[in-house]
C-alpha positions in Angstrom: 126.3 108.6 100.4 126.8 110.6 97.1 128.2 107.5 95.4 125.1 105.5 96.5 122.9 108.2 95.1 124.4 108.1 91.7 124.5 104.4 91.7 120.8 104.3 92.3 120.2 107.1 89.8 121.9 105.3 86.9 120.9 101.7 87.7 117.6 99.8 87.3 115.1 100.7 89.9 114.9 97.1 91.2 118.1 95.2 90.4 118.1 91.4 90.7 120.8 89.2 91.9 122.3 87.6 88.7 123.1 84.5 90.8 119.5 83.6 91.4 119.0 82.2 94.9 115.5 80.8 94.0 113.8 82.1 97.1 110.3 81.1 98.0 107.4 83.5 97.6 107.3 83.8 101.4 111.0 84.7 101.5 110.6 87.3 98.8 107.7 88.9 100.5 109.6 89.1 103.8 112.6 90.7 102.1 110.3 93.2 100.4 109.7 94.8 103.8 113.2 96.3 103.3 112.6 97.2 99.6 112.6 101.0 100.2 116.2 101.2 101.5 117.4 98.5 99.2 115.9 100.5 96.3 117.5 103.8 97.4 120.8 102.0 97.6 120.3 100.1 94.3 120.8 96.8 96.1 119.2 93.4 95.1 115.6 93.0 96.1 115.3 89.3 95.3 118.0 87.6 97.4 119.4 87.4 100.9 122.6 88.9 99.6 122.3 92.6 98.8 125.2 93.0 96.3 126.5 95.9 98.4 130.0 94.4 98.6 132.4 96.5 100.7 129.7 99.1 101.2 127.8 96.8 103.5 130.6 96.7 106.1 131.2 100.4 105.8 127.5 101.2 106.3 127.2 98.9 109.3 130.3 100.4 111.0 129.6 104.1 110.3 125.8 104.1 110.7 125.2 101.3 113.2 128.4 100.8 115.2 128.4 97.2 114.0 131.8 95.6 113.6 131.3 92.1 115.1 128.7 89.3 115.5 128.0 90.6 119.0 127.4 94.2 117.9 125.2 92.8 115.0 122.8 91.0 117.4 122.7 94.0 119.7 121.7 96.4 116.9 119.1 93.9 115.5 117.6 93.4 118.9 117.2 97.2 119.3 115.5 97.4 115.9 113.2 94.5 116.8 112.3 96.4 120.0 111.4 99.4 117.8 114.3 101.6 118.8 112.9 104.7 117.1 109.3 104.1 116.3 108.1 103.8 119.9 109.3 107.4 120.4 108.0 108.6 117.1 104.6 107.0 117.7 104.4 108.7 121.1 105.3 112.1 119.5 102.6 111.6 116.8 100.1 110.6 119.4 100.8 113.4 121.9 101.3 116.2 119.4 98.8 115.5 116.6 98.6 118.6 114.6 99.8 120.8 117.5 103.4 120.5 116.4 104.6 123.4 118.5 103.8 121.6 121.8 106.7 120.4 123.8 107.1 118.7 127.1 109.7 119.9 129.6 112.2 117.3 130.6 110.7 116.3 134.0 107.2 116.0 132.5 108.6 114.0 129.6 110.2 111.5 132.1 106.9 111.1 134.0 104.9 110.4 130.8 107.6 108.1 129.4 107.7 106.1 132.6 103.9 105.8 132.7 103.2 104.8 129.1 106.4 103.0 128.0 108.8 100.4 129.3 110.4 102.9 131.7 113.6 104.8 131.8 116.8 103.6 133.4 118.1 105.5 136.4 121.0 106.7 134.3 120.6 110.5 133.8 122.5 110.3 130.5 120.0 107.7 129.1 117.1 109.9 130.2 118.5 113.0 128.5 119.4 110.9 125.4 115.8 109.8 125.1 114.6 113.4 125.7 116.9 114.6 122.9 115.4 112.0 120.6 111.9 113.2 121.6 112.8 116.9 120.8 114.6 116.1 117.5 111.8 113.9 116.2 109.3 116.6 117.0 111.4 119.3 115.4 112.0 117.1 112.3 108.3 116.6 111.9 107.7 120.4 112.0 110.3 120.8 109.3 109.0 118.1 107.0 105.2 118.4 107.4 104.8 120.8 104.5 106.8 118.4 102.2 104.8 115.4 103.4 101.6 117.2 102.7 102.8 118.4 99.3 103.8 114.9 98.3 100.5 113.6 99.6 102.0 111.3 102.2 99.7 112.9 104.8 96.9 115.3 104.3 96.2 118.6 106.1 93.0 117.1 107.5 94.6 113.8 108.5 95.2 113.1 112.2 98.9 112.4 112.6 98.3 110.2 115.6 96.7 107.6 113.2 100.2 106.9 111.8 102.3 104.1 113.2 106.0 104.4 112.2 107.0 100.8 113.1 107.6 100.3 109.4 110.7 102.5 109.7 112.4 100.2 112.2 111.2 96.9 110.6 112.3 98.0 107.1 115.8 98.8 108.4 115.9 95.6 110.4 115.5 93.6 107.1 118.4 95.4 105.5 120.7 95.3 108.5 120.1 91.6 108.9 121.0 91.1 105.2 124.2 93.2 105.4 125.3 91.4 108.6 124.8 88.0 106.9 126.5 89.1 103.8 129.8 90.0 105.5 129.7 87.0 107.8 128.6 88.5 111.1 125.5 86.3 111.5 124.5 83.0 109.9 121.8 82.6 107.3 119.3 81.1 109.7 119.6 84.1 112.1 119.2 86.6 109.2 116.0 85.0 108.1 114.7 84.9 111.7 114.9 88.7 111.9 113.6 89.2 108.4 110.5 87.1 109.0 110.0 88.8 112.4 109.9 92.1 110.6 107.4 90.9 108.1 105.1 89.4 110.8 105.1 92.7 112.8 104.3 94.7 109.7 101.6 92.3 108.5 99.9 92.6 111.9 99.9 96.4 111.7 99.5 97.4 108.1 96.7 96.4 105.8 98.8 96.9 102.7 102.0 98.3 101.2 100.4 101.7 100.8 100.0 102.1 104.6 103.4 100.6 105.2 105.1 103.0 102.7 103.4 106.0 104.2 104.4 105.0 107.7 108.0 104.3 106.6 108.3 107.8 105.0 107.0 109.5 108.2 109.5 107.6 110.2 112.3 108.6 107.9 111.2 112.2 108.1 111.2 112.2 111.9 114.6 110.5 111.9 116.5 112.7 109.4 114.4 115.7 108.7 114.5 117.6 105.4 117.0 116.8 102.6 117.8 114.8 99.6 117.5 111.5 101.4 113.9 112.1 102.4 113.1 113.0 98.8 114.9 109.9 97.5 112.8 107.8 100.0 109.5 109.3 98.9 110.5 108.8 95.2 111.4 105.2 95.9 108.1 104.5 97.6 106.3 105.9 94.7 108.3 103.7 92.3 107.5 100.7 94.4 103.8 101.4 94.1 103.8 102.2 90.4 106.6 100.4 88.6 105.6 97.1 87.0 108.9 95.5 88.1 108.4 96.4 91.7 108.1 93.5 94.2 105.2 95.4 95.8 103.2 95.1 92.6 103.5 91.3 92.5 102.9 90.3 96.1 100.8 91.5 99.0 102.1 92.4 102.4 99.7 89.9 104.0 
């Protein structure tokens, strides 16, 4: 992680693949859904290959438990099904500005069962989902001041208006690219997931500004305070302002 930080710090904000793949405008726009994480890691933004080299396999194994074609597809399906953002959107919708509110376990299970896809009968799964619910709410309370300070959200803005699907879709693009790069999935399947991510985001967000804000809030609820949240906010700002940014040269829709 430290090596990636310094690599990003001393490299161009948006490195290009020197072996130009000559992607279409539609392909470049779809890949740009993953531009935040690619930028933080100083990976190529303009090709299916990321240029991550051995770091791609290491990241997949350590962060995603991906070590084979089968585990690749399993992780990508979970992202497509919005593995984190469904929970985060529920937290945002139910808490709003009342960040100290917390549902006890049994009440959480009842609400989850009623409004979502339902919980399995496995008590471990139920408690795992409840832990995610608690941690995402806690992380939001710890980061809200920073989010307001950096003008990601405003003190008078209703948090329930934010949809964090961008967090899952942005990562799905990058995971698909890494899995393709190390040979776990074919090129056609990588593009399938990348274009799915773009379509979902284009249906939800009017522009990159809304997408970027939602991605940051998702990142905050996932990881809480720290350098990585700061790096994410900084990268989103660069994507909005830098003339070399892909977001400046193509619309989300």
